[in-house]
N, C-alpha and C positions, 0 to 999 in steps of 0.2 A: 481581461476576460479570456478564459480558455477557448480553444478551438473545438469545434464539434468532432466527436469521435467517429461519426459516420461519413460526413462529407467534407470536413475541414473548414467549414464556413465560420463566420463570427457568431458568438453566442451573446445573449443578453440575460440579465437576472430575471427569474420568473417567480411568481407567487408560489408558496409552499402550502400543501394541504396540512391538516393537523398531524397526521402520521409522519409526514416529511419534516415537520418542525421538531419532532422528537428525535429523529435519527439523522437528519441532514443539517449541515451548517449552511449550505447554499445550494440552490437549484438554478441551473442555467437552461435556456431553451434556444435552439438553433434558429437563426433567422431564415435559413433556406429550407431545411427539411423538417423543422419542428421537432427534432430529436431532443431528448432530455439528458442532461448531465448533472449528476448529484455529487456533492462533496460531503462525505459522511463524517460524523463526529468521531473523535478518537476512541470512545468506549466500544465502538463497533469492532475494533481489532480484537477484543476479548473473545468474540464468537467465531473467529476464523479457525479452520482446522489446521492451518499452517501458520508459521510465524510471519507477522508483518510488523512494520514500524508503528509504535503506538502514537507517534507524533504526526507523521505525514501519511501513513497507510501504505507505504511502498513495500513491495515484496523483494526489492533488490537489496539483499542483505549479505553480509559476510561475517564470518566468525572473527572476533577481535582477539588479539593475543594479550593485550595489556589494557588496563583501565586508564582512560583520559579523564581526570576528575572534573574538568570543565564541561564535558559533553555527556556525562552519564546521567541517566534519568533520576529524578528525585522521588519517584513514586515508591512508597513504602512496601507495596506488594511486590514490585519488581526487585527491590533490594532483598526482601525475604526469599524470593526465588533464587537470588544469587547466593545467599547464605546456605540454601538447601542444595547447592551444587549445580544449578542451571548454567548452561553455557552463556557466554557474553557475546552478543551480536552487535554489529555496527551497521547503521543505515548508510548506504552509499549516496543518498540524496541530501538528507538533513544532518548527517554525521552524528546522530544521537546513538549512544550506547545504552543497551538494556539487556536484562536477563530474561530468558524464556526457555521452557522445556520443549515446546513444540518444534517439529522439524521445519527446515527451510522449505520455501516453495521450490518445486522442481521446474526447471526450464525445459521446454520441449527441445529435443535434439534436432539438429538440422538434418532433413532427409534429402538424400540425393538419389535421383533416379538414373539408372543406366538404361539408355535407350539404344536399341539395336535395330537399325533400319535394314531390311532386306528387300531386294527387288527380284 
């Protein structure tokens, strides 16, 4: 079971509402703070504005330079995107390769603050 995103405590499976059954694979509820954690279905990745992995939903992607035939997606729509010239992406978590025209998720840059103490 995954840990809670809010407090880090243990989670348990929870009952899903009708809408959650359509868009979520599983729903977890935190035992400490009652926070809700949803695991979405793969088709939800189609509605993102940025490129995410169609298998695991991760945004941690990199551009792949060559095709690994064992790990490339078999989705005909993704293969059509590849034949239309879409770049090839590689998921860093599940190692799936797929084609997509959408841009990658941008990571926020680390901000450093210069503090000047004067007395």
